[in-house]
C-alpha positions as CSV (number, residue, x, y, z in Angstrom):
1,M,0.0,0.0,0.1
2,D,1.4,3.4,-0.6
3,I,1.2,6.3,2.0
4,K,0.0,9.9,0.9
5,T,1.3,12.7,1.7
6,F,1.9,16.4,0.8
7,N,4.3,18.8,-0.3
8,N,4.2,22.7,-0.1
9,N,2.0,22.7,-3.1
10,R,-0.3,20.2,-1.8
11,M,0.1,17.7,-4.7
12,P,0.0,14.2,-3.9
13,I,2.7,12.1,-3.3
14,S,2.9,8.3,-3.1
15,Y,5.8,6.4,-0.7
16,P,5.3,2.5,-2.9
17,G,6.7,-0.2,-1.4
18,L,6.3,0.7,2.1
19,L,5.9,-2.7,4.3
20,A,2.5,-3.9,5.6
21,L,1.2,-5.8,8.3
22,G,-2.4,-7.2,8.2
23,G,-3.6,-4.7,5.9
24,L,-2.0,-1.5,7.6
25,S,1.0,0.7,6.2
26,L,3.0,1.4,8.8
27,I,4.1,5.0,8.3
28,P,7.7,6.4,8.3
29,S,8.4,8.9,11.0
30,I,9.3,12.0,9.4
31,C,13.4,13.3,10.1
32,F,13.4,16.5,11.8
33,S,15.7,17.8,9.2
34,Q,12.8,17.4,6.5
35,V,10.8,20.2,8.1
36,A,12.8,23.3,8.7
37,K,13.1,24.4,11.9
38,D,9.9,22.3,12.4
39,N,7.9,25.8,12.2
40,R,4.5,23.2,11.5
41,P,1.6,24.6,13.0
42,N,0.5,23.6,16.3
43,I,-3.1,22.3,15.8
44,I,-6.1,22.2,18.5
45,F,-8.9,19.7,18.2
46,I,-11.6,20.4,20.2
47,L,-14.7,18.0,20.3
48,T,-18.2,18.6,22.1
49,D,-20.5,15.8,22.8
50,D,-23.8,15.9,21.8
51,Q,-24.0,19.4,20.1
52,R,-26.0,19.2,17.2
53,W,-25.2,21.1,14.1
54,D,-27.5,24.5,14.7
55,A,-26.7,24.4,18.2
56,L,-24.7,27.3,17.1
57,G,-24.9,31.1,16.2
58,Y,-23.3,31.2,12.9
59,A,-25.4,28.2,11.8
60,G,-28.3,30.4,12.1
61,N,-29.6,30.0,15.3
62,E,-30.7,33.3,16.9
63,I,-31.2,32.2,20.7
64,I,-27.9,30.7,21.5
65,I,-24.9,32.5,22.6
66,T,-21.6,31.3,20.6
67,P,-19.6,34.1,20.1
68,H,-16.1,32.3,19.6
69,M,-17.6,29.4,18.4
70,D,-18.8,32.2,15.8
71,K,-15.9,34.0,15.3
72,L,-13.9,30.6,14.5
73,A,-16.2,30.2,11.7
74,K,-16.4,33.8,10.5
75,D,-12.5,34.1,9.8
76,G,-12.2,30.1,8.9
77,V,-13.7,27.6,7.6
78,Y,-17.3,26.9,8.4
79,F,-18.9,23.8,6.9
80,S,-23.1,23.5,6.9
81,N,-23.3,19.7,5.9
82,A,-20.7,18.0,8.4
83,F,-21.9,14.4,9.4
84,A,-21.1,12.1,11.9
85,T,-21.0,8.7,10.2
86,T,-22.6,7.0,13.2
87,P,-24.7,8.9,15.6
88,I,-23.5,7.3,18.9
89,S,-20.5,8.6,21.2
90,A,-18.0,5.1,21.2
91,A,-18.0,4.2,17.9
92,S,-17.9,8.0,16.4
93,R,-14.8,8.4,18.5
94,A,-13.2,5.6,17.4
95,S,-13.7,7.3,13.9
96,I,-12.5,9.9,14.6
97,L,-9.3,8.8,16.0
98,T,-8.9,6.1,13.2
99,G,-10.3,7.9,10.1
100,L,-12.2,4.9,9.7
101,Y,-16.0,3.9,9.7
102,E,-17.8,1.8,12.1
103,R,-18.2,-0.9,9.6
104,T,-14.1,-1.2,9.5
105,H,-12.9,-0.7,13.4
106,G,-15.6,-2.4,15.0
107,Y,-15.6,-0.5,18.0
108,T,-18.4,1.0,19.9
109,F,-20.0,-0.1,23.3
110,Q,-19.3,-3.8,24.4
111,K,-16.5,-4.4,22.3
112,G,-13.8,-4.5,24.5
113,K,-10.6,-2.2,23.8
114,L,-10.1,-0.7,20.4
115,K,-8.0,-3.4,18.4
116,Q,-3.9,-2.0,18.5
117,P,-3.7,-2.2,14.6
118,Y,-6.4,0.5,14.7
119,V,-4.6,2.6,17.6
120,D,-1.6,2.3,15.4
121,I,-2.8,4.4,12.8
122,S,-4.7,6.9,15.1
123,Y,-3.9,10.3,14.3
124,P,-2.5,11.3,18.1
125,V,-0.1,8.6,17.1
126,L,1.3,9.8,14.0
127,F,1.6,12.8,15.5
128,K,3.4,11.8,18.3
129,N,6.0,9.7,16.7
130,N,6.1,12.3,14.3
131,G,7.9,15.1,16.7
132,Y,4.4,16.3,18.2
133,H,3.8,16.9,22.0
134,T,0.4,15.4,21.9
135,G,-1.7,16.1,24.7
136,F,-5.4,15.1,25.2
137,F,-7.8,16.1,28.2
138,G,-11.3,15.1,28.9
139,K,-13.6,12.6,27.5
140,L,-11.9,9.9,25.2
141,D,-14.7,7.0,25.3
142,V,-12.5,4.6,23.5
143,I,-11.1,1.7,26.1
144,I,-7.3,1.3,24.9
145,D,-4.7,0.0,26.4
146,N,-1.9,2.6,26.8
147,A,-2.3,6.1,27.1
148,S,1.1,6.8,26.9
149,D,1.1,5.3,23.5
150,L,-1.2,8.2,22.0
151,F,-0.2,11.2,24.3
152,T,2.4,12.7,25.5
153,E,0.1,14.0,28.3
154,A,-3.4,12.9,29.0
155,D,-6.7,12.7,31.6
156,F,-9.4,10.9,30.5
157,Y,-12.3,11.6,32.3
158,D,-16.2,11.9,31.7
159,R,-19.2,12.3,34.2
160,N,-19.1,10.6,37.1
161,N,-22.0,8.2,36.8
162,Q,-21.8,6.6,40.7
163,Y,-23.5,10.3,41.3
164,K,-27.3,10.8,40.4
165,D,-27.4,14.4,40.7
166,H,-25.1,17.8,40.1
167,R,-22.3,15.7,41.1
168,G,-21.9,14.1,38.1
169,Y,-20.3,17.1,36.3
170,F,-19.1,18.7,39.6
171,Y,-16.2,16.4,41.2
172,K,-13.1,17.7,40.0
173,T,-10.8,20.3,42.4
174,I,-8.8,23.4,40.7
175,N,-6.7,24.5,44.2
176,K,-9.1,22.9,46.2
177,D,-12.3,24.4,44.5
178,T,-14.9,22.2,43.1
179,V,-15.5,22.7,39.5
180,H,-17.7,22.1,36.7
181,L,-16.2,19.9,34.5
182,T,-16.0,22.2,31.6
183,E,-14.6,24.7,33.5
184,Y,-11.9,21.7,34.3
185,T,-11.2,20.9,31.1
186,G,-10.7,24.5,29.5
187,Y,-8.2,24.8,33.2
188,Q,-6.0,21.7,31.8
189,A,-5.6,22.9,28.4
190,R,-4.5,26.0,29.0
191,N,-1.8,24.3,30.9
192,F,-0.7,22.2,28.9
193,I,-0.5,25.1,26.3
194,Q,1.2,26.8,29.1
195,N,3.8,24.5,29.6
196,A,4.4,22.9,26.2
197,P,8.1,22.5,24.8
198,K,8.6,25.9,22.9
199,N,11.6,23.8,20.7
200,K,8.6,21.3,19.1
201,P,4.7,21.9,17.6
202,F,2.1,20.5,20.0
203,C,-1.3,18.5,19.1
204,L,-3.7,19.2,21.5
205,S,-7.3,17.1,21.9
206,I,-9.9,18.5,23.9
207,C,-12.7,16.8,24.5
208,F,-15.9,18.4,26.6
209,S,-18.4,16.0,28.2
210,A,-21.1,18.8,27.5
211,P,-23.7,19.1,26.7
212,H,-24.2,15.4,27.3
213,A,-27.2,15.5,30.2
214,H,-26.3,13.4,33.0
215,D,-28.6,10.0,32.8
216,N,-28.3,9.0,36.0
217,S,-30.2,12.3,37.6
218,K,-33.6,13.7,37.4
219,E,-32.3,17.3,36.6
220,Q,-30.3,16.2,33.7
221,Y,-28.8,19.3,32.6
222,F,-26.1,21.0,35.2
223,W,-24.4,24.6,34.5
224,Q,-22.6,26.8,36.4
225,D,-23.6,29.6,38.6
226,K,-22.1,32.3,36.2
227,S,-24.8,30.9,33.7
228,N,-27.7,31.2,35.5
229,K,-29.2,34.1,34.0
230,R,-28.5,33.2,30.4
231,Y,-31.8,32.5,28.4
232,E,-33.8,33.3,31.5
233,N,-36.1,35.8,30.0
234,I,-36.5,33.6,26.7
235,D,-39.1,31.5,25.5
236,I,-37.5,28.5,23.4
237,P,-40.1,27.8,20.4
238,E,-41.6,24.4,20.4
239,P,-39.5,21.8,18.1
240,K,-40.5,22.4,14.4
241,I,-41.8,18.8,14.2
242,S,-43.3,17.4,17.3
243,S,-46.8,16.1,16.3
244,D,-48.3,13.1,16.9
245,S,-48.8,12.3,13.7
246,I,-44.8,12.3,12.8
247,F,-44.1,10.3,15.9
248,E,-46.7,7.8,14.7
249,K,-45.0,7.2,11.4
250,L,-41.8,5.7,13.5
251,S,-41.0,2.0,13.6
252,F,-42.8,0.0,16.9
253,E,-39.3,0.0,18.1
254,V,-38.0,3.2,18.2
255,K,-41.6,4.5,19.4
256,N,-40.8,2.0,22.6
257,G,-36.7,2.6,22.6
258,F,-34.2,4.7,24.4
259,N,-35.2,7.6,22.1
260,R,-39.0,7.8,23.6
261,L,-37.8,7.2,26.8
262,R,-35.2,10.4,27.1
263,W,-37.6,12.1,25.5
264,K,-39.8,11.4,28.8
265,W,-37.1,12.6,31.1
266,R,-35.8,15.7,29.2
267,F,-39.1,17.0,27.1
268,D,-42.2,15.4,27.5
269,T,-43.8,18.8,29.3
270,P,-43.6,22.4,28.6
271,E,-41.8,23.2,31.9
272,K,-39.2,20.2,30.9
273,Y,-38.3,21.4,27.3
274,Q,-38.1,24.7,28.6
275,N,-35.4,23.7,31.4
276,S,-33.4,21.4,29.3
277,V,-33.4,23.2,26.1
278,K,-31.9,26.5,28.4
279,G,-29.4,23.8,30.3
280,Y,-28.5,22.6,27.2
281,Y,-27.6,25.9,25.8
282,R,-25.9,26.9,28.8
283,M,-23.3,24.2,28.7
284,I,-22.6,24.8,25.2
285,S,-21.8,28.7,26.0
286,E,-20.0,27.5,29.0
287,I,-17.5,25.8,26.3
288,D,-17.7,28.9,24.3
289,D,-16.3,31.1,27.2
290,E,-13.6,28.0,27.5
291,I,-12.6,28.9,23.4
292,G,-12.0,32.5,24.4
293,K,-9.8,31.9,27.4
294,I,-8.0,29.7,25.1
295,R,-7.8,31.7,22.3
296,Q,-6.6,34.8,24.2
297,L,-3.8,32.7,25.9
298,L,-2.9,31.9,22.2
299,K,-2.1,35.4,21.6
300,E,-0.6,36.4,25.1
301,N,1.8,33.6,24.4
302,N,2.4,34.8,20.5
303,L,1.2,31.4,19.5
304,A,-2.1,32.2,17.6
305,D,-0.3,33.2,14.5
306,N,0.8,29.8,14.3
307,T,-2.3,27.6,15.8
308,I,-5.1,25.9,13.7
309,I,-8.5,25.0,15.6
310,I,-10.6,22.6,14.7
311,M,-13.9,22.3,16.4
312,M,-16.8,19.8,16.1
313,G,-19.3,17.9,17.6
314,D,-19.6,14.0,18.1
315,N,-22.9,13.2,16.6
316,G,-26.3,15.3,16.4
317,Y,-29.2,15.2,18.9
318,F,-32.8,15.6,19.3
319,L,-34.1,18.3,21.2
320,G,-38.1,17.3,21.3
321,E,-38.1,16.6,17.5
322,R,-40.5,13.6,16.5
323,Q,-40.8,13.5,19.9
324,L,-37.6,11.9,20.6
325,A,-34.4,12.9,22.4
326,G,-31.1,11.5,22.3
327,K,-29.4,10.3,19.1
328,W,-29.1,6.7,17.3
329,L,-31.1,7.2,14.3
330,M,-30.3,8.2,10.6
331,Y,-31.7,11.4,10.4
332,D,-30.5,14.4,9.7
333,L,-30.7,15.8,13.0
334,S,-29.5,12.7,14.6
335,I,-26.1,13.0,12.8
336,K,-25.6,16.3,11.4
337,I,-22.6,18.4,13.3
338,P,-21.1,21.4,13.5
339,L,-17.4,21.9,12.1
340,I,-15.3,24.6,12.0
341,I,-11.4,24.8,10.7
342,F,-9.7,28.2,11.8
343,D,-6.1,28.1,10.0
344,P,-4.8,31.7,10.9
345,R,-1.8,31.2,8.2
346,T,-4.3,31.0,5.5
347,N,-6.3,34.4,6.0
348,K,-9.1,32.7,4.1
349,S,-12.9,32.4,5.1
350,Y,-15.3,30.0,3.4
351,D,-18.8,28.7,3.8
352,I,-18.7,25.3,2.4
353,D,-22.3,23.1,1.6
354,D,-20.1,20.1,0.5
355,M,-21.0,17.0,2.8
356,V,-18.0,15.9,5.1
357,T,-17.7,13.8,8.0
358,N,-15.9,12.9,11.1
359,I,-13.8,10.5,9.6
360,D,-12.4,13.0,7.1
361,I,-10.7,14.8,10.4
362,P,-7.5,12.9,11.5
363,M,-6.4,13.3,7.4
364,T,-6.5,16.6,7.6
365,M,-4.9,17.4,10.5
366,L,-2.0,15.6,9.6
367,S,-2.2,16.8,6.0
368,L,-2.1,20.3,7.8
369,A,1.2,19.3,9.9
370,S,2.5,17.7,6.9
371,I,2.8,14.2,8.2
372,P,2.1,11.2,6.0
373,Y,-1.4,9.7,6.7
374,P,-2.3,5.5,6.3
375,S,-3.6,4.5,2.6
376,N,-6.4,3.0,4.7
377,Y,-8.0,6.2,5.6
378,Q,-11.5,6.1,4.3
379,G,-12.0,10.0,4.6
380,I,-11.0,13.1,2.2
381,D,-8.5,15.6,2.8
382,L,-10.3,19.0,3.6
383,T,-7.4,20.8,3.2
384,P,-8.2,21.6,-0.5
385,Y,-11.5,23.8,1.2
386,I,-9.6,25.7,3.6
387,Q,-7.1,26.7,0.9
388,L,-9.0,27.5,-1.8
389,G,-12.8,27.2,-1.1
390,Y,-13.8,23.9,-2.8
391,N,-12.4,20.6,-3.3
392,K,-12.7,18.5,-6.9
393,H,-12.9,15.3,-4.9
394,K,-16.0,16.1,-3.2
395,R,-18.2,13.6,-1.8
396,E,-21.0,12.6,-3.7
397,S,-22.7,10.5,-1.2
398,L,-21.8,8.7,2.2
399,L,-22.5,5.6,4.4
400,I,-24.3,6.5,7.6
401,E,-24.5,3.4,10.3
402,H,-25.3,2.6,13.8
403,L,-24.3,-1.2,14.4
404,W,-24.9,-2.0,18.1
405,E,-27.1,-4.5,18.5
406,K,-29.6,-3.8,21.7
407,P,-33.1,-3.9,20.7
408,E,-33.9,-0.3,22.5
409,I,-32.1,1.5,19.9
410,P,-32.5,-0.3,16.7
411,S,-29.6,-1.0,14.6
412,S,-29.8,1.1,11.4
413,E,-27.7,1.8,8.3
414,G,-28.1,4.4,5.3
415,I,-26.8,6.0,2.1
416,R,-27.2,10.3,2.0
417,S,-26.7,11.9,-0.9
418,E,-26.6,16.1,-1.5
419,N,-30.4,15.4,-2.3
420,W,-31.3,12.1,-0.9
421,K,-31.5,9.9,2.0
422,Y,-31.9,6.0,1.9
423,I,-32.5,4.8,5.5
424,R,-33.5,0.6,6.6
425,Y,-33.3,-0.9,9.9
426,R,-31.0,-4.1,10.0
427,F,-32.9,-6.6,12.6
428,I,-36.4,-5.2,12.9
429,D,-39.5,-5.9,10.7
430,A,-39.7,-1.8,10.0
431,K,-40.0,0.1,6.2
432,E,-37.3,1.2,4.1
433,E,-37.2,5.0,4.2
434,L,-36.8,7.0,1.4
435,Y,-36.7,10.8,1.4
436,N,-36.4,13.8,-1.0
437,L,-33.8,16.5,0.7
438,K,-34.0,19.0,-1.4
439,E,-38.0,19.2,-1.1
440,D,-38.2,17.6,2.1
441,P,-35.7,18.3,4.1
442,D,-37.4,17.7,7.6
443,E,-37.5,13.8,6.3
444,I,-41.2,13.5,6.9
445,N,-42.6,12.2,3.7
446,N,-41.4,8.7,3.1
447,L,-41.1,8.0,-0.5
448,A,-40.1,4.6,-0.2
449,Q,-43.4,3.0,-0.9
450,D,-44.1,4.8,-4.1
451,S,-43.9,2.6,-7.5
452,K,-42.3,5.6,-9.6
453,Y,-38.9,5.5,-7.0
454,N,-38.6,1.7,-7.4
455,A,-35.2,2.7,-9.8
456,L,-33.9,5.2,-7.4
457,L,-34.5,3.0,-4.3
458,N,-32.9,0.2,-5.7
459,N,-29.7,2.5,-6.6
460,F,-29.6,3.0,-3.5
461,R,-29.9,-0.7,-2.0
462,N,-27.2,-1.4,-4.5
463,D,-24.7,1.5,-3.6
464,L,-25.5,0.9,0.2
465,K,-25.0,-3.1,-0.5
466,Y,-21.5,-1.9,-2.2
467,K,-20.3,0.2,0.7
468,T,-20.8,-1.9,3.5
469,Q,-19.2,-4.6,1.6
470,K,-16.1,-2.5,0.8
471,Y,-16.1,-0.7,4.2
472,Y,-16.8,-4.6,6.2
473,N,-13.5,-6.2,3.9
474,E,-11.2,-3.5,4.6
475,K,-11.1,-4.6,8.4
476,V,-7.9,-6.3,10.1
477,V,-8.8,-7.9,13.3
478,S,-12.3,-9.6,13.2
479,D,-15.0,-8.2,16.1
480,F,-15.7,-10.2,19.4
481,T,-17.9,-9.1,21.6
482,L,-16.7,-9.0,25.3
483,P,-20.0,-8.8,27.7
484,H,-20.0,-6.4,30.4
485,E,-23.0,-4.1,31.7
486,I,-23.8,-1.2,29.7
487,N,-22.6,1.9,30.6
488,P,-25.7,4.4,31.4
489,G,-23.7,7.2,29.3
490,F,-23.8,6.3,25.9
C-alpha cells in the first residue's frame, strides 16, 4: 500500500513499497531535517458531546450565545453539511481517532478495547511519532491499553455516573475548589499550552463532556452559576416537527426505545422542555467561554498565528423533534454536526456546503502538519477547502450506520447524498425509508413505498450493499463481543 502526503503545493505524493502488516501500512517518522526549524503549526482539536449542527449562532440559531465559536466560523472555514458517519459517541470517537467507518474498526459499546492495529494508525500516534508534543484532556470514550502510546500528556474522564445529582458534573477540583467539568477541561488545556515545549509543535485534543445530559439524574442538565441568567427570560420555541402524526410514523421499536424514554426524561412537558433546552444551551455557551480563554492565551503567548483550531461535535441530537431525545437514528438531526476549521496562516474564510464527515478529520489534521497519513484512511482531505474554498474530490454520497445490536436503539444504516436519504433497519421488521432532502429537508414524507421511485430505491440499495461490503472487507482484525454491564452514559 502507498502512504499519501503533500508537498508545499499540496500535490499528492506516494511512498511506494512500504511494509504492510495486517492490511495497515507502517508509517515512517519524518526526520526533523525534512521540516526546516520544525515550524509546523500547532493544532488544537476541540470536540463537544451531543452538540447538534444548529446549536451555534453562526448556523443561524438566534437564541444560543456562542460568540467565540461564531468568530472561528466567520474567520475560518465553516462546513454547513458536516456529518457523523455513526450517531453514537463511542463509535464516532473511534472513527475520529482512526479515520475509519464503524464498519471497519468495529468499535462501539460492549466491544472491549479498540484493537491495536487501529490504535497504531490513530492520529495522535502519528503526531507523537513525528515529533509533536501531544495532549488529551476530557472524554475519550474509547478503551485503549496505554494512554502514553498516544499522548505525551493525557487525562481521561467523563461525567461521574456514581452520582445521581449535580456531582456527576461537579467532582473535579482546581486549587481545592470543586468546579464544573467544562471549566476543568479548559483549565487543563490552558496549562498544557502554557507549559508545552517551545522547541516543538503541539497537537492538543480537548474533549468536553458537555452538553451531554447527566442521564442518571432527574435534572439531566447541569451548568455553572455564572450561566443562571443566560436565556432566563427567553421562551424557547417548540420543536418544529413534534406532532403525534410524525411520531406515529416511527417504527414500533423506536417508539418504545431509548429515544422515547429519554424524551420523557427531558421534553415531555413544556416545563421540562424549557429547562432542558436552556440547560443544553447554557452548557454549550460555557464551552464557548473556554474557547475564548484558550484563544486569549494563544494570543498572549504569541502562538495564535501558528495554531490551527478545529471544532466539531461527535454526533447530532434530538431536542424533542419527532417526540424523541438522544441520537442513534439516521435522520439528519441525529447525524448532522457543527464543524469549523480555522487556520490563521491562510487569512481566508469560506462557507462550504459540500458533505464532509468525522472520518475526514484525522487525514486533514495530518495533512495540515505535513505528516503522511495511512492509505487505509477512508475519509477525504479537507485542506483544499481551507486553502481554495472547494475540493475537486468532493463526496457524492456517504455511508451512515449504527451497528450496536441493542434492541432499545435498533441498529440501522443508510446512504445520504446531496439531495436524497435512504434508510433501512437491520434486525427489525420496519419499512425502508426514502426522502427527497431538497423538497423535504425535515424527512417527513417517506417515498420508499411509491412505485415511481423503485429505480432510485434500487440504486440506493445497491450503493449501500457496495459500501457496506467494501468497508467491512477493509477490516484488519475480526470482531468479538466482550460482555459487560452497559454504560448508562452512551
